[in-house]
BANU-138673 format. One record per residue (C-alpha): x negated, y negated, z negated; chain. Coordinates in pm, whole numbers. Layout:
<pts>
{pt {X,Y,Z},"A"},
...
</pts>
This chain:
<pts>
{pt {-616,-427,1388},"A"},
{pt {-310,-573,1293},"A"},
{pt {-171,-534,953},"A"},
{pt {183,-645,804},"A"},
{pt {351,-601,464},"A"},
{pt {683,-589,499},"A"},
{pt {971,-798,319},"A"},
{pt {1185,-626,71},"A"},
{pt {1401,-900,-48},"A"},
{pt {1605,-1113,161},"A"},
{pt {1816,-1432,98},"A"},
{pt {2173,-1540,139},"A"},
{pt {2091,-1617,489},"A"},
{pt {1971,-1274,523},"A"},
{pt {1633,-1426,609},"A"},
{pt {1296,-1231,471},"A"},
{pt {1198,-1378,114},"A"},
{pt {850,-1407,-30},"A"},
{pt {1001,-1215,-353},"A"},
{pt {816,-887,-329},"A"},
{pt {953,-592,-512},"A"},
{pt {818,-295,-266},"A"},
{pt {499,-211,-116},"A"},
{pt {484,-161,234},"A"},
{pt {188,-222,499},"A"},
{pt {227,-172,850},"A"},
{pt {-97,-105,1063},"A"},
{pt {-83,-137,1439},"A"},
{pt {316,-91,1419},"A"},
{pt {232,288,1388},"A"},
{pt {77,410,995},"A"},
{pt {247,301,656},"A"},
{pt {31,266,394},"A"},
{pt {263,295,86},"A"},
{pt {632,328,186},"A"},
{pt {864,69,-52},"A"},
{pt {1048,-86,198},"A"},
{pt {999,136,521},"A"},
{pt {1335,213,555},"A"},
{pt {1494,-98,525},"A"},
{pt {1239,-345,665},"A"},
{pt {1061,-216,929},"A"},
{pt {1145,-306,1322},"A"},
{pt {1289,-74,1583},"A"},
{pt {922,-66,1762},"A"},
{pt {797,11,1422},"A"},
{pt {1059,294,1345},"A"},
{pt {988,461,1692},"A"},
{pt {622,507,1615},"A"},
{pt {567,552,1264},"A"},
{pt {534,953,1201},"A"},
{pt {246,896,903},"A"},
{pt {275,735,579},"A"},
{pt {-3,725,333},"A"},
{pt {51,691,-37},"A"},
{pt {-183,531,-266},"A"},
{pt {41,618,-531},"A"},
{pt {382,766,-643},"A"},
{pt {564,472,-853},"A"},
{pt {866,397,-719},"A"},
{pt {785,50,-542},"A"},
{pt {570,242,-322},"A"},
{pt {777,518,-212},"A"},
{pt {1104,417,-247},"A"},
{pt {1188,380,124},"A"},
{pt {1004,706,233},"A"},
{pt {1308,950,175},"A"},
{pt {1549,725,352},"A"},
{pt {1296,685,623},"A"},
{pt {1292,1040,718},"A"},
{pt {1661,1063,615},"A"},
{pt {1744,841,900},"A"},
{pt {1523,980,1144},"A"},
{pt {1604,1328,1069},"A"},
{pt {1834,1418,1321},"A"},
{pt {1610,1251,1615},"A"},
{pt {1253,1346,1511},"A"},
{pt {1049,1548,1747},"A"},
{pt {763,1579,1538},"A"},
{pt {756,1594,1131},"A"},
{pt {704,1258,937},"A"},
{pt {342,1338,821},"A"},
{pt {305,1229,430},"A"},
{pt {-43,1199,328},"A"},
{pt {-144,1167,-11},"A"},
{pt {-337,1346,-298},"A"},
{pt {-207,1674,-427},"A"},
{pt {-131,1519,-792},"A"},
{pt {113,1230,-590},"A"},
{pt {277,1575,-399},"A"},
{pt {340,1706,-684},"A"},
{pt {490,1436,-836},"A"},
{pt {739,1398,-532},"A"},
{pt {842,1735,-518},"A"},
{pt {923,1721,-851},"A"},
{pt {1086,1385,-928},"A"},
{pt {1220,1307,-591},"A"},
{pt {1217,1563,-322},"A"},
{pt {1395,1831,-539},"A"},
{pt {1752,1831,-463},"A"},
{pt {1882,1659,-759},"A"},
{pt {1787,1315,-613},"A"},
{pt {1700,1393,-262},"A"},
{pt {1677,1658,-5},"A"},
{pt {1347,1857,-34},"A"},
{pt {1254,1732,333},"A"},
{pt {959,1958,369},"A"},
{pt {1204,2287,368},"A"},
{pt {1444,2164,640},"A"},
{pt {1447,2118,1004},"A"},
{pt {1624,1964,1261},"A"},
{pt {1666,2157,1633},"A"},
{pt {1277,2084,1718},"A"},
{pt {1166,2205,1409},"A"},
{pt {1001,2071,1055},"A"},
{pt {1091,1691,987},"A"},
{pt {811,1646,705},"A"},
{pt {497,1794,628},"A"},
{pt {250,1724,326},"A"},
{pt {-139,1623,418},"A"},
{pt {-319,1637,117},"A"},
{pt {-639,1466,116},"A"},
{pt {-943,1452,-135},"A"},
{pt {-1076,1147,-303},"A"},
{pt {-1432,1061,-156},"A"},
{pt {-1360,1248,141},"A"},
{pt {-1300,1075,500},"A"},
{pt {-1024,1168,688},"A"},
{pt {-814,1060,1034},"A"},
{pt {-457,899,1093},"A"},
{pt {-415,857,1461},"A"},
{pt {-717,645,1546},"A"},
{pt {-775,535,1227},"A"},
{pt {-1070,658,960},"A"},
{pt {-932,638,587},"A"},
{pt {-1188,691,297},"A"},
{pt {-968,693,-22},"A"},
{pt {-1156,582,-341},"A"},
{pt {-1001,598,-690},"A"},
{pt {-888,281,-890},"A"},
{pt {-784,218,-1212},"A"},
{pt {-403,259,-1291},"A"},
{pt {-172,409,-1517},"A"},
{pt {-105,710,-1283},"A"},
{pt {-343,906,-1008},"A"},
{pt {-385,616,-737},"A"},
{pt {-641,509,-467},"A"},
{pt {-720,271,-273},"A"},
{pt {-868,277,98},"A"},
{pt {-1127,159,345},"A"},
{pt {-984,166,654},"A"},
{pt {-1146,167,999},"A"},
{pt {-1046,166,1361},"A"},
{pt {-1409,179,1542},"A"},
{pt {-1389,-226,1565},"A"},
{pt {-1277,-365,1208},"A"},
{pt {-1286,-194,879},"A"},
{pt {-1069,-341,561},"A"},
{pt {-995,-226,219},"A"},
{pt {-679,-215,24},"A"},
{pt {-695,-173,-368},"A"},
{pt {-339,-43,-429},"A"},
{pt {-230,-114,-788},"A"},
{pt {-542,-150,-1025},"A"},
{pt {-711,-299,-1356},"A"},
{pt {-1074,-337,-1415},"A"},
{pt {-1277,-77,-1229},"A"},
{pt {-1643,14,-1121},"A"},
{pt {-1645,283,-859},"A"},
{pt {-1413,69,-624},"A"},
{pt {-1633,-192,-569},"A"},
{pt {-1948,0,-560},"A"},
{pt {-1773,147,-252},"A"},
{pt {-1704,-148,-67},"A"},
{pt {-2056,-292,-158},"A"},
{pt {-2218,-40,56},"A"},
{pt {-1967,-103,352},"A"},
{pt {-2181,-301,608},"A"},
{pt {-1909,-453,823},"A"},
{pt {-1594,-526,593},"A"},
{pt {-1377,-786,763},"A"},
{pt {-1091,-833,479},"A"},
{pt {-1017,-686,155},"A"},
{pt {-620,-685,-14},"A"},
{pt {-649,-669,-386},"A"},
{pt {-328,-648,-618},"A"},
{pt {-283,-931,-885},"A"},
{pt {69,-839,-1043},"A"},
{pt {94,-1014,-1327},"A"},
{pt {-7,-1374,-1468},"A"},
{pt {-241,-1476,-1720},"A"},
{pt {-17,-1539,-2007},"A"},
{pt {141,-1165,-1963},"A"},
{pt {-257,-1027,-2020},"A"},
{pt {-141,-781,-2284},"A"},
{pt {127,-638,-2043},"A"},
{pt {-143,-624,-1759},"A"},
{pt {-372,-412,-1985},"A"},
{pt {-66,-180,-2089},"A"},
{pt {10,-117,-1712},"A"},
{pt {-318,-127,-1579},"A"},
{pt {-266,-453,-1307},"A"},
{pt {-446,-763,-1283},"A"},
{pt {-399,-1139,-1356},"A"},
{pt {-553,-1406,-1182},"A"},
{pt {-841,-1425,-1457},"A"},
{pt {-845,-1026,-1451},"A"},
{pt {-886,-1051,-1048},"A"},
{pt {-1185,-1342,-1119},"A"},
{pt {-1388,-1136,-1293},"A"},
{pt {-1354,-809,-1077},"A"},
{pt {-1479,-1009,-746},"A"},
{pt {-1790,-1109,-931},"A"},
{pt {-1830,-732,-876},"A"},
{pt {-1782,-776,-486},"A"},
{pt {-2128,-845,-311},"A"},
{pt {-1959,-964,21},"A"},
{pt {-1885,-1309,-24},"A"},
{pt {-1811,-1332,335},"A"},
{pt {-1500,-1110,376},"A"},
{pt {-1166,-1263,357},"A"},
{pt {-999,-1142,48},"A"},
{pt {-582,-1123,11},"A"},
{pt {-379,-1103,-262},"A"},
{pt {-105,-837,-300},"A"},
{pt {145,-655,-527},"A"},
{pt {293,-1000,-652},"A"},
{pt {562,-923,-937},"A"},
{pt {834,-1141,-803},"A"},
{pt {982,-1268,-1103},"A"},
{pt {654,-1422,-1156},"A"},
{pt {527,-1534,-803},"A"},
{pt {493,-1891,-858},"A"},
{pt {328,-1850,-1170},"A"},
{pt {44,-1639,-986},"A"},
{pt {25,-1847,-682},"A"},
{pt {-28,-2142,-925},"A"},
{pt {-322,-1977,-1122},"A"},
{pt {-506,-1810,-798},"A"},
{pt {-521,-2158,-684},"A"},
{pt {-688,-2313,-983},"A"},
{pt {-930,-2061,-968},"A"},
{pt {-1082,-2231,-646},"A"},
{pt {-1254,-1934,-494},"A"},
{pt {-1344,-1945,-120},"A"},
{pt {-1211,-1717,120},"A"},
{pt {-912,-1611,-149},"A"},
{pt {-568,-1666,-48},"A"},
{pt {-218,-1505,-45},"A"},
{pt {-109,-1234,197},"A"},
{pt {222,-1378,348},"A"},
{pt {489,-1127,376},"A"},
{pt {621,-1051,702},"A"},
{pt {299,-1209,874},"A"},
{pt {109,-1011,1137},"A"},
{pt {-270,-1026,1050},"A"},
{pt {-527,-929,1304},"A"},
{pt {-851,-878,1237},"A"},
</pts>
């Protein structure tokens, strides 16, 4: 299984920057987990293959590229883009994004080949399939309804937290997995902004350290994601100071294989 965190910011030379404003993870070049920079940073090969977008929640940094992605592909699609999300997230998208005031309601539109977007609702705790992947959504602790996932392809299994603060059920589910190759876990804010982290339901490095004490899979590689760009240097330094084995930063643009 391959996974890549797409870049979302570019420097003055047009090269990808480590500053991460948006979240979009591409699995095996054909399935997107969240869609923050999907329209802006996916490769040509990924564009041609991705027809399934799985959402953790509806905050802007996780969905910003979705309307543009569908818009760009509208006339060439021979099958719809499937948006997999909880019913709460679908309702939010329909009320606040695909509402004609902000962007077209693509679920009502067709090109010459038929529908261009369809929703595929899923329920927390119930496994579902997308392409060759089996996904199990797990509720996490954010300001809006949000899920993480355990994702497997029959050979490899990894987990992704989405945005979260302190949580218990997520860890209990992960600890029951026998073969977990990797965990992608958020850490959005530095230690000195712990009050903001608590209010917005995010983790700091010290908060992440406490959460990882609940994780029994010590052999599992853990990658930090969703780092707020203005605090990246401080967060990276504070994570390094924790001295936790197997804990590292998921590098933007790099392709990881497990």
